[in-house]
ZAMARGU-4260 file (C-alpha; in steps of 0.2 Angstrom, whole numbers, plus 5000, padded with zeros to 4 digits):
<rodrens>
0) 4706/5085/5421 | 4719/5097/5414 | 4716/5115/5408 | 4724/5127/5396 | 4721/5145/5402
5) 4728/5159/5392 | 4724/5178/5394 | 4735/5188/5381 | 4730/5205/5378 | 4735/5223/5382
10) 4721/5235/5388 | 4721/5254/5391 | 4705/5257/5401 | 4698/5273/5408 | 4691/5290/5403
15) 4703/5300/5392 | 4713/5285/5386 | 4711/5288/5368 | 4724/5302/5370 | 4736/5287/5372
20) 4733/5282/5354 | 4749/5290/5347 | 4760/5282/5360 | 4752/5265/5356 | 4754/5267/5337
25) 4773/5272/5340 | 4775/5257/5351 | 4768/5246/5337 | 4778/5254/5323 | 4762/5260/5314
30) 4766/5276/5304 | 4751/5275/5291 | 4736/5268/5299 | 4719/5264/5291 | 4705/5269/5302
35) 4690/5257/5300 | 4673/5263/5305 | 4655/5265/5299 | 4644/5279/5291 | 4634/5282/5307
40) 4649/5286/5317 | 4656/5297/5303 | 4639/5306/5301 | 4637/5309/5320 | 4654/5318/5320
45) 4661/5305/5332 | 4675/5300/5320 | 4681/5318/5317 | 4681/5321/5336 | 4691/5305/5339
50) 4704/5310/5326 | 4706/5327/5334 | 4706/5321/5352 | 4718/5306/5349 | 4731/5316/5339
55) 4729/5307/5322 | 4732/5318/5307 | 4717/5325/5299 | 4721/5316/5282 | 4722/5299/5290
60) 4715/5285/5278 | 4697/5281/5283 | 4686/5266/5278 | 4669/5270/5284 | 4658/5258/5275
65) 4657/5244/5288 | 4639/5236/5287 | 4629/5232/5302 | 4635/5214/5301 | 4653/5214/5293
70) 4654/5205/5276 | 4667/5197/5266 | 4664/5210/5252 | 4667/5224/5264 | 4683/5216/5271
75) 4689/5216/5253 | 4684/5234/5249 | 4693/5240/5265 | 4708/5230/5261 | 4709/5239/5244
80) 4709/5256/5253 | 4723/5249/5265 | 4734/5244/5251 | 4730/5260/5241 | 4736/5271/5255
85) 4751/5260/5259 | 4745/5257/5276 | 4755/5247/5289 | 4742/5246/5303 | 4724/5247/5307
90) 4713/5256/5320 | 4696/5249/5322 | 4684/5262/5329 | 4666/5257/5333 | 4655/5243/5339
95) 4659/5224/5336 | 4656/5226/5317 | 4670/5238/5313 | 4682/5230/5325 | 4678/5213/5317
100) 4680/5220/5300 | 4696/5227/5305 | 4702/5210/5310 | 4697/5203/5294 | 4708/5216/5285
105) 4722/5213/5297 | 4721/5194/5292 | 4719/5196/5273 | 4733/5209/5272 | 4746/5196/5275
110) 4736/5179/5271 | 4731/5173/5255 | 4713/5174/5250 | 4699/5167/5250 | 4694/5171/5268
115) 4683/5156/5270 | 4699/5144/5272 | 4702/5153/5289 | 4685/5149/5296 | 4686/5139/5312
120) 4672/5126/5307 | 4683/5122/5292 | 4699/5120/5302 | 4706/5137/5298 | 4712/5142/5315
125) 4729/5133/5312 | 4731/5143/5295 | 4731/5160/5304 | 4749/5165/5308 | 4756/5178/5319
130) 4760/5188/5303 | 4743/5198/5305 | 4744/5217/5303 | 4745/5227/5320 | 4728/5232/5325
135) 4722/5245/5339 | 4704/5242/5343 | 4694/5257/5350 | 4676/5252/5355 | 4662/5265/5355
140) 4649/5252/5362 | 4649/5242/5378 | 4644/5225/5372 | 4654/5214/5360 | 4671/5214/5368
145) 4679/5211/5351 | 4692/5224/5356 | 4699/5210/5368 | 4693/5194/5359 | 4702/5182/5348
150) 4689/5181/5334 | 4679/5190/5321 | 4661/5185/5315 | 4660/5189/5296 | 4646/5185/5284
155) 4653/5177/5268 | 4645/5177/5251 | 4635/5162/5254 | 4627/5171/5269 | 4636/5160/5281
160) 4641/5170/5297 | 4657/5162/5302 | 4669/5163/5316 | 4688/5167/5312 | 4696/5163/5328
165) 4715/5163/5333 | 4726/5171/5346 | 4733/5180/5332 | 4717/5189/5329 | 4717/5197/5346
170) 4720/5216/5343 | 4738/5222/5348 | 4730/5234/5360 | 4713/5239/5366 | 4709/5257/5370
175) 4693/5256/5381 | 4688/5274/5384 | 4670/5275/5392 | 4669/5293/5386 | 4667/5286/5369
180) 4650/5278/5373 | 4643/5293/5381 | 4633/5298/5365 | 4627/5280/5362 | 4607/5280/5361
185) 4596/5271/5373 | 4592/5257/5362 | 4610/5253/5357 | 4615/5255/5375 | 4602/5242/5380
190) 4606/5230/5365 | 4625/5230/5366 | 4624/5229/5385 | 4613/5213/5383 | 4627/5206/5372
195) 4639/5208/5386 | 4627/5200/5398 | 4625/5185/5386 | 4643/5183/5385 | 4645/5182/5403
200) 4631/5170/5406 | 4635/5158/5392 | 4654/5158/5396 | 4649/5154/5414 | 4638/5140/5409
205) 4651/5132/5396 | 4656/5115/5402 | 4674/5118/5400 | 4685/5120/5415 | 4692/5137/5417
210) 4689/5145/5435 | 4697/5161/5431 | 4685/5163/5416 | 4670/5159/5427 | 4676/5172/5440
215) 4678/5185/5427 | 4661/5181/5419 | 4652/5183/5435 | 4660/5199/5440 | 4655/5206/5422
220) 4637/5200/5424 | 4636/5208/5441 | 4642/5225/5434 | 4631/5224/5419 | 4615/5219/5429
225) 4618/5233/5441 | 4621/5247/5428 | 4612/5243/5412 | 4596/5252/5417 | 4605/5267/5423
230) 4616/5268/5407 | 4601/5266/5396 | 4590/5279/5405 | 4604/5291/5408 | 4618/5290/5395
235) 4628/5304/5402 | 4631/5294/5418 | 4650/5292/5417 | 4651/5278/5431 | 4637/5268/5423
240) 4646/5269/5406 | 4662/5264/5415 | 4654/5249/5423 | 4646/5243/5407 | 4662/5245/5397
245) 4671/5234/5410 | 4657/5221/5409 | 4659/5220/5390 | 4678/5218/5392 | 4676/5205/5405
250) 4663/5196/5395 | 4675/5194/5380 | 4690/5190/5391 | 4679/5176/5398 | 4673/5169/5382
255) 4690/5162/5379 | 4681/5147/5388 | 4668/5146/5374 | 4650/5151/5372 | 4634/5141/5368
260) 4617/5140/5359 | 4612/5158/5361 | 4627/5163/5350 | 4625/5148/5338 | 4607/5155/5334
265) 4612/5173/5333 | 4627/5169/5322 | 4615/5159/5310 | 4601/5173/5310 | 4615/5186/5308
270) 4620/5178/5291 | 4604/5184/5283 | 4612/5200/5278 | 4597/5208/5270 | 4588/5208/5287
275) 4601/5218/5296 | 4598/5209/5313 | 4607/5217/5328 | 4618/5204/5336 | 4615/5210/5354
280) 4597/5212/5351 | 4596/5194/5345 | 4606/5188/5360 | 4594/5197/5372 | 4579/5189/5363
285) 4586/5171/5363 | 4594/5171/5380 | 4578/5166/5390 | 4574/5152/5377 | 4591/5144/5377
290) 4592/5145/5397 | 4575/5136/5398 | 4583/5122/5387 | 4599/5121/5397 | 4592/5122/5414
295) 4592/5103/5418 | 4610/5103/5415 | 4615/5118/5425 | 4605/5118/5441 | 4620/5122/5452
300) 4626/5136/5441 | 4609/5144/5440 | 4609/5145/5459 | 4625/5155/5457 | 4617/5166/5444
305) 4603/5170/5456 | 4615/5176/5469 | 4625/5187/5457 | 4609/5194/5449 | 4601/5198/5467
310) 4587/5186/5464 | 4579/5175/5478 | 4582/5157/5479 | 4572/5147/5467 | 4568/5162/5456
315) 4565/5158/5437 | 4582/5163/5429 | 4576/5162/5411 | 4560/5173/5416 | 4571/5186/5425
320) 4581/5189/5409 | 4565/5190/5398 | 4558/5203/5410 | 4575/5212/5409 | 4574/5212/5390
325) 4556/5219/5391 | 4560/5232/5403 | 4574/5238/5391 | 4561/5240/5378 | 4570/5226/5367
330) 4560/5214/5356 | 4556/5197/5364 | 4550/5188/5348 | 4559/5185/5331 | 4544/5190/5321
335) 4545/5207/5329 | 4562/5209/5322 | 4555/5205/5304 | 4562/5187/5303 | 4552/5177/5291
340) 4547/5160/5297 | 4553/5151/5282 | 4571/5155/5286 | 4570/5145/5303 | 4574/5129/5295
345) 4590/5136/5287 | 4595/5145/5302 | 4593/5129/5313 | 4605/5120/5301 | 4618/5134/5302
350) 4616/5135/5321 | 4619/5116/5323 | 4635/5118/5313 | 4641/5134/5322 | 4657/5134/5332
355) 4648/5139/5348 | 4637/5124/5348 | 4651/5113/5355 | 4652/5122/5372 | 4633/5123/5375
360) 4630/5114/5392 | 4617/5103/5385 | 4620/5094/5368 | 4609/5101/5355 | 4603/5093/5339
365) 4597/5102/5323 | 4579/5098/5328 | 4582/5106/5345 | 4588/5122/5336 | 4573/5122/5326
370) 4562/5120/5341 | 4572/5135/5350 | 4569/5146/5335 | 4550/5141/5334 | 4549/5145/5353
375) 4557/5162/5350 | 4546/5166/5335
</rodrens>
């Protein structure tokens, strides 16, 4: 069996690395960047602090209306700001939502609308060219790994949350400064940390052959398991923040290999924009349910997961993740997140059609997805 293994991204990692932003912008030839972020970071003062510490001009163009799950409409509004200010590059500052939205702007700034034609499930990957606008990604959470990922998840007008995936969607450079996560509150630390864990676990279980991705995923999982409690309880712990950010980066580097049914389901549920469901929280909740479904097809890999997680031989891996979610005070039922039961049927269909379904280790039908949602409810 042959494999295509490809890791193409530039990462500046470590405390204080945001001070390298000016140098990176110069290397990319960016003179007038658009800063894409969200209202929460703006109101917290983190955006102003970032502008000052990174050396950006105080009057830099800013789009701060990124919603919790980026939408097609928000991409279009940010693109209007990009063009109105004559921007020639983008800085995505925030969690996965802001960075994914920035990727959408980078794409549509040089590619004809509508956005839908570039969705992976519609064969859009081949329509995305290298002409995307240069993008610098600066994460303020340790979870999504969008700063080094080749895709963006964007909810379209029809409520479909779709993946836009191409090597040309990888940010030109990622500036991963763990100090940017020190003020992240406990709940978001836990939820985004579980997102990183889900990436590592699902990538490792993917049936595709990519040993380097497996090794990276297992290293990321071990770092996250050992540090997520500390980072959640003591947000000022710089070492724990460092390890969680590295786990997030590794999870995303590894998911070049493909994800699975956890993400199929969380993408589907995230499409219901009015519910504002947090992606990492959904992944934490859905991970044990999907792991039970997949176990018969992954026994050897579950043994390795037990070793990395420090569990005894024969331990119940799905139960261990459910207990971890509970200890982090995250919800373990969809109803606790406000998901109406009557949405499960539509979510099951969307999950079945999601691009992540192809790399779930156990083939899943639409009915399987409905049963998984019902079990999680």
